[in-house]
C-alpha positions as CSV (number, residue, x, y, z in Angstrom):
1,M,103.8,49.1,96.3
2,R,101.9,46.3,94.5
3,G,100.5,48.8,92.0
4,L,103.9,50.1,91.2
5,F,105.2,46.5,90.7
6,L,102.4,45.8,88.3
7,A,103.0,49.0,86.4
8,V,106.7,48.2,86.0
9,F,105.8,44.6,85.0
10,A,103.4,45.9,82.4
11,L,106.0,48.2,81.0
12,L,108.5,45.4,80.6
13,I,106.0,43.1,78.9
14,V,104.9,45.7,76.3
15,A,108.5,46.9,75.7
16,G,108.4,44.9,72.5
17,D,105.9,47.4,71.2
18,S,108.4,50.3,71.6
19,G,109.0,50.5,67.9
20,R,105.3,50.6,67.0
21,Y,103.5,53.5,65.5
22,A,102.7,56.0,68.3
23,P,99.1,56.7,67.3
24,Q,98.5,53.0,67.3
25,L,100.0,52.6,70.8
26,I,97.6,55.3,72.0
27,S,94.7,53.6,70.3
28,N,95.6,50.3,71.9
29,A,96.0,52.0,75.3
30,I,92.5,53.5,75.0
31,S,91.0,50.2,73.9
32,V,92.6,48.4,76.9
33,L,91.1,50.8,79.4
34,S,87.7,49.9,80.7
35,P,84.8,52.3,79.9
36,S,85.2,53.9,83.4
37,H,88.6,55.1,82.4
38,Q,87.7,56.5,79.0
39,N,86.6,60.0,80.2
40,V,89.2,60.9,82.8
41,G,89.1,64.5,84.1
42,G,86.2,65.3,81.8
43,T,88.3,64.8,78.6
44,S,87.8,61.9,76.3
45,L,90.8,59.7,75.9
46,E,90.7,59.7,72.1
47,S,93.9,60.2,70.1
48,E,94.2,63.6,68.6
49,E,96.3,62.1,65.8
50,T,95.1,60.1,62.9
51,V,95.2,56.4,63.6
52,E,95.2,54.2,60.6
53,S,93.1,51.1,60.5
54,D,94.4,47.7,61.5
55,S,94.3,46.6,57.9
56,A,96.7,49.4,56.9
57,Q,99.0,48.5,59.8
58,P,99.8,44.8,59.6
59,D,102.1,45.1,62.6
60,A,99.5,46.8,64.8
61,I,98.9,45.4,68.2
62,A,95.5,43.9,68.6
63,P,93.9,44.7,72.0
64,D,93.8,41.0,72.8
65,S,97.4,40.3,71.8
66,T,98.9,41.2,75.2
67,D,99.9,38.7,77.9
68,T,97.1,37.4,80.1
69,T,98.7,39.1,83.1
70,L,98.2,42.4,81.4
71,E,94.6,41.5,80.6
72,N,94.1,41.3,84.3
73,N,95.7,44.8,84.7
74,P,94.3,46.9,81.9
75,R,95.1,50.2,83.6
76,D,98.8,49.5,84.0
77,N,98.9,48.1,80.4
78,A,97.4,51.3,79.1
79,L,99.8,53.5,81.0
80,A,102.7,51.4,79.7
81,L,101.5,51.8,76.1
82,L,101.0,55.5,76.6
83,W,104.5,55.9,78.0
84,L,106.0,54.1,75.0
85,A,104.2,56.5,72.7
86,A,105.3,59.5,74.9
87,K,108.9,58.3,74.7
88,Q,108.5,58.4,70.9
89,G,107.7,62.1,71.2
90,S,103.9,62.0,71.3
91,D,102.5,65.0,73.1
92,T,99.0,63.5,73.0
93,A,100.2,60.5,75.0
94,Q,101.7,62.8,77.6
95,V,98.4,64.7,77.8
96,H,96.5,61.5,78.3
97,M,98.8,60.3,81.0
98,L,98.6,63.6,82.9
99,E,94.8,63.6,82.7
100,I,94.8,60.1,84.4
101,F,97.3,61.2,87.1
102,E,95.6,64.5,87.8
103,S,92.3,62.8,88.2
104,A,93.8,60.3,90.6
105,Y,95.5,63.1,92.6
106,N,92.3,65.2,92.8
107,D,90.5,62.0,94.0
108,G,93.2,61.6,96.7
109,F,94.2,58.3,95.2
110,S,91.3,56.9,97.1
111,S,89.1,55.4,94.3
112,T,89.4,51.7,93.6
113,V,89.6,52.4,89.9
114,S,92.1,55.2,90.0
115,V,95.9,55.0,89.8
116,D,97.7,54.6,93.1
117,Q,100.2,57.2,94.2
118,E,103.3,54.9,93.6
119,T,102.3,54.2,90.0
120,A,101.6,57.9,89.4
121,T,104.9,58.9,90.9
122,Y,106.8,56.3,88.8
123,F,105.4,57.5,85.5
124,L,105.5,61.2,86.3
125,E,109.2,60.9,87.0
126,K,109.6,59.4,83.6
127,L,107.6,62.3,82.1
128,V,109.8,64.8,84.0
129,N,112.8,63.2,82.3
130,L,111.2,64.3,79.1
131,E,111.1,67.8,80.6
132,N,107.4,67.9,80.9
133,A,106.7,70.9,83.0
134,D,103.1,69.9,83.9
135,A,104.4,66.6,85.1
136,A,107.0,68.2,87.2
137,W,104.5,70.4,88.9
138,L,102.0,67.6,89.6
139,L,104.8,65.5,91.0
140,Y,105.8,68.4,93.3
141,Q,102.3,68.6,94.5
142,I,102.0,64.9,95.1
143,L,105.3,64.5,97.0
144,G,104.9,67.7,99.0
145,E,107.4,70.4,99.8
146,E,109.4,68.0,102.1
147,G,109.5,65.1,99.7
148,A,109.9,66.8,96.4
149,S,113.0,68.0,94.7
150,E,113.2,71.8,94.0
151,R,114.2,70.6,90.5
152,F,110.5,69.7,89.9
153,M,109.3,73.1,90.9
154,R,111.9,74.9,88.9
155,L,111.3,72.8,85.8
156,A,107.6,73.4,86.0
157,A,108.3,77.2,86.5
158,L,110.6,77.2,83.4
159,G,107.8,75.4,81.5
160,D,105.4,78.3,82.2
161,V,103.2,76.5,84.7
162,A,101.8,79.5,86.5
163,E,101.2,77.7,89.8
164,A,104.8,76.5,89.9
165,Q,106.1,80.0,89.0
166,L,104.1,81.4,91.9
167,A,105.4,78.7,94.3
168,F,108.9,79.2,93.1
169,A,108.7,83.0,93.6
170,M,107.5,82.6,97.1
171,S,110.2,80.0,97.9
172,T,113.1,82.3,97.2
173,D,114.7,84.8,99.5
174,S,116.0,86.8,96.7
175,P,113.9,90.0,96.1
176,E,115.0,90.1,92.4
177,K,114.1,86.5,91.7
178,R,110.8,86.8,93.6
179,E,109.6,89.8,91.6
180,K,110.8,88.2,88.3
181,W,108.8,85.0,88.9
182,L,105.8,86.8,90.2
183,I,105.7,88.9,87.0
184,R,106.0,85.7,84.9
185,A,103.2,84.0,86.7
186,A,101.0,87.1,86.7
187,S,101.5,87.6,83.0
188,Q,99.6,84.4,82.4
189,E,96.5,86.0,84.1
190,Y,96.8,83.6,87.0
191,L,94.7,85.2,89.7
192,P,96.7,84.2,92.8
193,A,99.9,85.4,91.1
194,Q,98.4,88.7,90.1
195,A,97.2,89.2,93.7
196,A,100.6,88.3,95.1
197,L,102.4,90.6,92.7
198,A,100.1,93.5,93.7
199,D,100.9,92.8,97.3
200,W,104.6,92.9,96.4
201,Y,104.2,96.3,94.8
202,L,102.2,97.6,97.7
203,L,104.8,96.4,100.2
204,H,107.4,98.4,98.3
205,G,105.3,101.5,97.9
206,Q,104.7,101.1,94.2
207,Q,100.9,101.7,94.3
208,Q,100.7,102.6,90.6
209,L,102.2,99.3,89.5
210,A,99.8,97.4,91.9
211,K,96.7,99.3,90.7
212,P,96.2,97.6,87.3
213,L,96.7,94.2,88.9
214,L,94.2,94.9,91.6
215,E,91.8,96.3,89.0
216,A,92.0,93.1,87.1
217,T,91.2,90.9,90.1
218,A,88.9,93.2,92.1
219,T,85.7,91.6,90.8
220,L,87.0,88.1,91.5
221,D,88.7,88.4,94.9
222,M,87.5,90.2,98.0
223,Q,91.0,91.0,99.2
224,S,91.9,92.6,95.9
225,A,88.6,94.5,95.8
226,F,89.4,95.9,99.3
227,K,92.9,97.0,98.4
228,Y,91.8,98.4,95.1
229,A,89.1,100.4,96.9
230,M,91.7,101.8,99.3
231,L,93.9,102.9,96.4
232,L,91.0,104.6,94.7
233,W,89.9,106.3,98.0
234,D,93.4,107.6,98.6
235,E,93.4,109.1,95.1
236,G,90.1,110.9,96.0
237,K,88.0,108.7,93.7
238,F,85.4,108.1,96.4
239,S,82.5,107.2,94.2
240,Q,84.6,104.6,92.4
241,A,85.9,103.1,95.6
242,K,82.6,102.5,97.4
243,P,81.3,99.8,95.1
244,H,84.5,97.8,95.6
245,F,84.2,98.2,99.4
246,K,80.6,97.0,99.2
247,F,81.6,94.0,97.0
248,A,84.4,93.0,99.5
249,A,82.1,93.5,102.5
250,Q,79.4,91.3,100.9
251,K,82.0,88.6,100.4
252,G,82.8,88.7,104.2
253,H,85.8,91.0,104.2
254,Q,85.9,92.4,107.7
255,Q,88.1,95.4,107.0
256,A,85.9,96.4,104.1
257,K,82.9,96.4,106.5
258,K,84.9,98.6,108.9
259,A,85.8,101.0,106.1
260,L,82.2,101.4,105.1
261,N,81.2,102.1,108.8
262,V,84.0,104.7,109.3
263,I,83.0,106.4,106.0
264,K,79.5,106.9,107.5
265,L,80.8,108.2,110.8
266,Y,83.6,110.6,109.7
267,S,84.6,112.9,106.9
268,P,88.0,114.3,106.1
269,Y,88.4,118.0,106.9
270,S,90.7,120.9,106.5
271,V,91.8,122.7,109.7
272,A,89.2,125.4,109.1
273,Q,86.5,122.8,108.4
274,A,87.5,120.8,111.5
275,I,87.1,123.8,113.7
276,K,83.8,124.7,112.2
277,Q,82.3,121.1,112.1
278,S,83.7,119.8,115.4
279,G,83.4,123.0,117.3
280,A,84.1,123.2,121.1
281,L,84.0,119.9,122.9
282,H,82.1,119.7,126.2
283,W,84.5,117.6,128.3
284,D,83.3,116.2,131.6
285,D,84.1,118.1,134.7
286,K,87.7,118.8,135.4
287,A,88.1,116.1,138.0
288,N,87.0,113.4,135.6
289,C,89.1,114.7,132.7
290,L,92.5,115.5,134.0
291,Q,93.8,114.4,130.7
292,R,91.7,115.4,127.6
293,V,93.0,113.4,124.7
294,Q,92.1,114.2,121.1
295,P,93.1,111.6,118.3
296,F,93.8,112.7,114.7
297,A,94.1,110.8,111.4
298,T,94.9,111.8,107.9
299,S,93.7,108.9,105.7
300,L,91.1,106.2,105.5
301,A,93.5,103.6,106.9
302,T,94.5,105.8,109.8
303,I,91.0,106.9,110.7
304,M,90.0,103.2,110.8
305,R,92.7,102.5,113.3
306,A,92.0,105.6,115.3
307,H,88.3,104.6,115.5
308,E,89.2,101.1,116.7
309,H,91.4,102.6,119.5
310,Y,88.5,104.9,120.4
311,Q,86.1,102.1,120.7
312,S,88.5,99.8,122.5
313,F,89.2,102.5,125.1
314,N,85.6,103.1,125.8
315,N,85.1,99.3,126.3
316,D,88.2,98.8,128.4
317,T,86.9,98.3,131.9
318,R,90.4,98.4,133.4
319,L,90.8,102.1,132.6
320,K,87.3,103.2,133.6
321,E,88.4,104.7,136.9
322,L,91.2,106.8,135.5
323,S,90.6,110.5,135.0
324,I,91.2,110.3,131.2
325,C,88.8,111.4,128.6
326,L,89.2,110.4,125.0
327,A,87.4,112.3,122.3
328,P,86.2,110.8,119.0
329,P,88.9,111.1,116.4
330,I,89.1,113.9,113.9
331,W,89.8,113.0,110.2
332,L,92.0,115.6,108.6
333,N,92.9,116.0,104.9
334,S,96.1,114.3,103.9
335,D,97.9,117.6,103.4
336,V,97.3,119.0,106.9
337,L,100.1,117.3,108.8
338,E,103.6,116.6,107.5
339,C,104.8,113.3,109.1
340,D,107.9,111.3,108.7
341,A,108.8,107.8,110.0
342,N,112.3,109.2,110.6
343,Y,111.3,112.6,112.0
344,R,114.3,114.8,112.3
345,R,116.5,111.8,111.8
346,A,115.6,110.4,115.2
347,G,114.5,107.0,113.9
348,I,111.0,107.5,115.3
349,L,107.6,108.7,113.9
350,G,106.9,112.4,114.2
351,C,104.9,115.3,112.7
352,D,104.9,119.0,112.5
353,I,101.9,119.4,114.8
354,S,101.6,123.2,114.7
355,P,98.6,123.1,112.4
356,L,96.7,121.5,115.3
357,A,97.1,124.6,117.5
358,S,94.0,126.4,116.2
359,I,92.0,123.2,116.7
360,A,93.4,122.9,120.3
361,K,92.3,126.4,121.1
362,K,88.7,125.5,120.2
363,R,88.6,121.9,121.5
364,K,90.6,122.5,124.7
365,F,92.4,119.2,124.6
366,S,95.6,118.7,126.7
367,H,97.1,115.7,124.8
368,A,96.8,114.5,121.2
369,V,97.2,111.2,119.4
370,V,98.3,111.2,115.7
371,V,97.9,108.0,113.8
372,A,100.1,107.9,110.7
373,E,100.8,105.3,108.0
374,Q,104.2,104.1,109.2
375,G,106.8,104.7,112.0
376,K,107.9,103.7,115.5
377,A,105.4,104.6,118.2
378,N,106.5,107.2,120.8
379,V,105.3,110.1,123.0
380,Q,106.8,113.6,122.7
381,N,105.6,116.4,124.9
382,G,101.9,115.6,125.0
383,V,101.6,114.0,121.6
384,M,101.4,110.2,121.0
385,Y,102.5,108.9,117.6
386,L,101.1,105.6,116.4
387,D,101.0,103.9,113.0
388,I,98.4,101.7,111.5
389,S,100.1,98.5,112.6
390,D,100.0,99.5,116.3
391,A,97.5,97.5,118.3
392,Y,95.3,98.9,121.1
393,T,97.8,97.5,123.6
394,V,100.5,99.8,122.2
395,F,98.0,102.7,122.6
396,V,97.6,101.8,126.3
397,H,101.3,101.5,126.8
398,E,101.9,104.9,125.3
399,L,99.0,106.4,127.2
400,A,100.8,105.5,130.4
401,H,103.8,107.5,129.1
402,F,101.5,110.5,129.1
403,A,101.4,110.1,132.9
404,G,105.1,109.7,133.3
405,F,105.5,105.9,133.4
406,A,108.9,104.6,132.3
407,D,109.6,101.7,130.1
408,E,110.6,98.5,131.9
409,Y,112.3,97.0,128.9
410,P,115.9,98.0,128.2
411,I,115.8,101.7,127.0
412,G,118.3,103.3,124.6
413,K,121.6,104.6,125.8
414,G,120.6,108.2,125.3
415,M,117.6,108.0,127.5
416,A,119.4,105.8,130.0
417,N,122.1,108.4,130.5
418,K,119.3,110.9,131.5
419,L,117.3,108.5,133.7
420,C,119.4,105.9,135.2
421,D,121.4,107.7,137.9
422,E,120.4,109.2,141.2
423,D,120.3,112.8,139.9
424,G,118.6,112.0,136.6
425,I,115.8,109.9,138.0
426,E,115.0,112.7,140.5
427,D,114.3,115.0,137.6
428,F,111.9,112.5,135.9
429,R,110.5,110.6,138.9
430,P,108.6,107.9,137.0
431,P,106.0,106.3,139.3
432,N,107.1,102.7,138.4
433,V,110.9,102.6,138.4
434,V,113.7,103.4,140.8
435,V,117.4,102.9,140.6
436,D,120.2,101.8,142.9
437,T,122.2,104.2,145.1
438,E,124.9,103.6,147.6
439,Y,122.6,103.3,150.5
440,W,119.1,102.5,149.1
441,Y,116.8,103.1,146.2
442,A,116.2,106.5,144.5
443,P,113.9,108.2,144.7
444,H,113.2,106.7,148.1
445,E,109.9,108.5,148.1
446,T,108.7,106.4,145.2
447,V,109.4,103.2,147.1
448,E,107.8,104.6,150.2
449,N,104.7,105.3,148.1
450,W,104.6,101.7,146.8
451,L,104.7,100.4,150.3
452,A,102.1,102.8,151.6
453,I,99.7,101.7,148.9
454,D,100.5,98.0,149.4
455,P,102.8,96.9,152.3
456,A,103.2,93.5,150.6
457,T,104.7,95.1,147.5
458,I,107.7,93.0,146.2
459,I,110.4,95.2,144.7
460,A,111.7,93.3,141.7
461,R,114.5,93.8,139.1
462,A,113.6,95.9,136.0
463,K,115.5,95.9,132.7
464,T,115.2,99.7,132.2
465,C,118.9,100.5,132.7
466,T,120.6,97.3,131.5
467,V,122.2,99.1,128.6
468,L,124.5,100.9,131.1
469,G,125.0,97.9,133.3
470,L,123.0,99.5,136.1
471,N,120.3,98.1,138.3
472,S,116.7,99.4,138.2
473,Y,113.7,98.1,140.0
474,K,109.9,98.0,139.7
475,P,107.0,97.2,142.1
476,S,106.0,93.9,140.6
477,R,107.6,90.5,139.8
478,R,105.2,90.2,136.8
479,I,106.0,91.2,133.3
480,T,103.8,94.3,133.0
481,F,102.4,96.3,130.1
482,M,105.4,98.7,130.5
483,E,107.7,95.9,129.6
484,H,105.7,94.0,127.0
485,H,102.7,95.9,125.8
486,D,101.0,92.8,124.5
487,S,101.1,91.0,127.8
488,G,98.1,93.0,128.9
489,V,99.1,92.9,132.6
490,I,98.4,96.1,134.5
491,P,98.8,95.2,138.2
492,P,96.4,96.9,140.6
493,L,99.2,98.9,142.2
494,Y,100.0,100.4,138.8
495,M,96.4,101.6,138.4
496,V,96.7,103.5,141.7
497,L,100.0,105.0,140.6
498,W,98.5,106.0,137.3
499,Q,95.6,107.9,138.9
500,Q,98.0,109.5,141.3
501,Q,100.1,110.8,138.4
502,L,97.0,112.2,136.7
503,E,96.3,114.2,139.8
504,K,99.8,115.6,139.8
505,Q,99.5,117.7,136.7
506,N,102.9,119.3,137.3
507,S,104.4,115.8,136.5
508,Q,102.9,115.8,133.0
509,R,104.0,117.3,129.7
510,P,100.8,118.5,127.9
511,I,100.7,119.4,124.2
512,S,100.9,123.1,125.1
513,M,104.6,122.6,125.6
514,N,104.9,121.0,122.2
515,F,103.1,124.0,120.6
516,F,105.3,126.4,122.6
517,Q,108.5,124.8,121.3
518,A,107.2,124.7,117.7
519,F,106.2,128.4,117.6
520,H,109.3,129.5,119.5
521,N,111.5,127.7,117.1
522,S,109.7,129.3,114.1
523,G,110.0,132.8,115.6
524,N,106.3,133.2,116.2
525,R,106.5,134.9,119.6
526,K,102.8,135.7,120.0
527,E,101.8,132.1,119.6
528,A,104.7,130.9,121.7
529,A,103.7,133.1,124.5
530,H,100.1,131.9,124.4
531,W,101.1,128.3,124.6
532,L,103.6,128.8,127.3
533,A,100.9,130.4,129.4
534,E,98.6,127.4,128.7
535,Y,101.4,125.1,129.8
536,E,101.9,127.0,133.0
537,A,98.2,127.1,133.7
538,F,97.9,123.3,133.2
539,T,100.9,122.3,135.3
540,G,100.4,125.1,137.9
541,T,104.0,126.3,137.5
542,K,103.2,129.9,136.7
């Protein structure tokens, strides 16, 4: 506060000089500053305008003509003189003032010779009143988002301060305004703005607009290098993509390192190549592989995610005792599977999986996982659909659906109508959920099984059927992985139930049913008959 008082006092004392020649005011300000102030921010505080000699300016202010109070405060005197010149329209004076304040801000206002924050704020507000965009942005930075007026940011943005334009873009909820200001900031070749605009285009599926921005920043920023490499790879420009992956990896980008590793391990195949290259898979004996699961991916991003799930499953000690075998993922060419985030207008991810049938004949898998770019995870007749944002915990949750487990969160009305009454649940018989009946729970055999495994089992309320206002129950008070996949809680009883379900193969829906339906609907009777026979052999229902 004392610094601000002295600055104001200095301004009042030199106010008599307000009519003086602006270059002379600047010259006097420079002469008042001590030598330590004459090279602020690496720029010499010399007037860029021609200053006439004192002999040519009889009214010039001599450096020693100020009040003795000001002589004790040369810095404040200099700022006051610079402000008077700035007010007369001198851009040079404004530049010098900003250099002083920027240096003090970068120093954290900690130096004994730098301007204090109150003084800087005082003069910056005056410069803002002159519509100085750089002053507005510096004042916004000093005061912080909470203390600064949005007016400062907007003024700086309008004044083509790229940093302010980026901040203004990110502060608005309007998509149109955000894109407009990102474009303005990026047009000034401001790296963070170019990267942010590229992200904006990628978010909205406009890869071709993002590409030149990423190309411009790829050699400077590891994140841009990685994204640019991914775009090149998806275009089939593999040799051009690899150097950018390597650059990003060398800079410490973890996803780039994973991409390089996956490229070494896998290659994209057509169906014929996949059959030839992968060949028959030697699964463990039947008792250990009651479910034989084959993952598929169709892009670099999806094979990276599929490989992560494969590694996580092999390292997951919780699932070691289950009779589930997971094969290494197969990377298919992007044109092999037709997938849609709103498959058949059902609001969930799905694909036409009939091209996988010939691979299934060779690999002998009973279930499949398809990792696609985008869509809601689900399981349909022996096929699990995931997208690249789904974590391993989602994979485990959906894997339990392969064995017939029901969701313990509120399910949709359509499924609830099938599951949540006495007759419906008898058809599905999930191992982890029962419903109310007039006399007891249904199916009562499910509850008896819980108690046989663990007589201390506590039957707790589940949320499965709440959409219909009906009660449902589960064998645990805890929030399990079937209610919140990211909770990670798989109670010991659930592990026993899971293995029991694997051993009841007639309670599962393998991929052979999916193939049967696909070929039956397309009129291919021969293939439909083959896969129906495979389904009956797997479930023992022939």
